[in-house]
matplotlib code that plots the C-alpha trace (Angstrom):
import matplotlib.pyplot as plt

x = [5.2, 4.4, 7.7, 6.8, 3.5, 5.2, 7.5, 4.6, 2.8, 5.8, 6.3, 2.6, 2.5, 5.6, 4.3, 0.9, 2.7, 4.8, 1.8, 0.0, 2.9, 4.1, 1.0, 0.8, 4.4, 4.1, 1.0, 2.5, 3.3, 0.2, -1.6, 1.3, 1.8, -1.9, -1.8, 1.2, -0.7, -3.6, -1.4, 0.5, -2.8, -3.9, -0.6, -1.1, -4.6, -3.6, -0.4, -0.8, -4.4, -5.4, -8.9, -8.6, -7.5, -10.1, -12.8, -10.3, -8.8, -12.1, -13.2, -10.0, -10.3, -13.9, -12.7, -9.8, -11.8, -14.5, -12.0, -11.5, -15.1, -14.4, -14.0, -13.0, -9.3, -8.5, -9.8, -7.0, -4.4, -1.1, -1.4, -4.9, -4.1, -1.3, -3.4, -6.1, -3.6, -1.9, -5.3, -6.3, -3.2, -3.6, -7.2, -6.1, -3.7, -6.1, -9.3, -8.1, -6.9, -10.2, -12.1, -10.0, -10.3, -14.0, -14.4, -12.3, -14.5, -17.7, -16.3, -15.4, -18.8, -20.8, -19.0, -16.7, -18.2, -17.2]
y = [-1.0, 1.1, 0.2, -3.5, -2.7, -0.8, -3.8, -6.2, -4.1, -4.2, -7.9, -8.6, -6.7, -8.4, -11.9, -11.1, -10.1, -13.2, -15.4, -13.7, -14.1, -17.5, -19.1, -21.8, -22.9, -22.8, -24.9, -26.9, -23.8, -21.7, -22.7, -21.7, -18.4, -17.7, -18.3, -16.0, -13.3, -13.6, -13.3, -10.3, -8.7, -9.0, -7.4, -4.5, -4.0, -4.0, -2.0, 0.4, 1.7, 4.3, 5.3, 8.4, 6.3, 3.6, 5.1, 5.8, 2.4, 0.6, 2.5, 1.6, -2.0, -2.2, -0.8, -3.2, -6.2, -5.3, -5.6, -9.2, -9.9, -8.9, -12.1, -10.4, -10.1, -13.5, -12.7, -10.2, -11.7, -12.7, -10.6, -11.3, -14.4, -12.5, -9.4, -11.7, -13.6, -10.4, -8.9, -12.1, -12.2, -8.6, -9.3, -12.2, -9.8, -6.8, -8.7, -9.7, -6.2, -4.8, -7.2, -6.2, -2.5, -2.8, -4.6, -2.0, 0.7, -1.0, -1.3, 2.3, 3.3, 1.0, 0.6, 3.5, 6.3, 9.7]
z = [13.0, 10.0, 8.5, 8.7, 7.0, 4.2, 3.5, 3.8, 1.1, -1.3, -0.8, -1.2, -4.5, -5.8, -4.8, -6.5, -9.7, -9.6, -9.0, -11.9, -14.3, -13.4, -11.8, -14.5, -13.9, -10.1, -9.7, -6.8, -4.8, -5.7, -2.5, -0.3, -2.1, -1.9, 1.9, 2.2, 0.3, 2.6, 5.7, 4.2, 3.3, 6.9, 8.1, 5.7, 6.8, 10.4, 10.3, 7.4, 7.2, 9.8, 10.7, 8.5, 5.5, 5.9, 3.6, 0.7, 1.1, 1.1, -2.0, -3.8, -2.7, -4.0, -7.4, -7.6, -6.5, -9.0, -11.8, -10.9, -11.9, -15.4, -17.3, -20.6, -19.5, -20.8, -24.3, -24.8, -27.0, -25.4, -22.2, -21.1, -19.0, -17.4, -16.6, -15.1, -13.1, -11.7, -10.8, -9.2, -7.1, -6.1, -5.2, -3.0, -1.3, -1.0, 0.0, 3.5, 4.2, 3.1, 5.3, 8.3, 7.6, 7.1, 10.4, 12.2, 10.6, 11.7, 15.2, 15.2, 14.1, 16.2, 19.5, 20.2, 22.2, 21.1]

ax = plt.figure().add_subplot(projection="3d")
ax.plot(x, y, z, "-o")
ax.set_aspect("equal")
plt.show()
């Protein structure tokens, strides 16, 4: 299953970059690509992130998602819109994985008896 998770991660990053670079052109397909990114993010969160990796993954996800709140990207000449689009796509991909990993971590902390 880890092999599927690795491929899902690679495909998710590629789709996020494509969405960021060509999102303006692919307006009609943007909703479908976003839904696919969410599904792939869930697969990655379920298949790739172990209990030992959860803390590091969640810290990295928080840092990445925090960059999406910076609205100054678009003020960069020429590349700003592309950077904002790519980070938005990657955020769409990472957020569902982060939610799933966070829920698994909460479950492990609250309900598992050790």
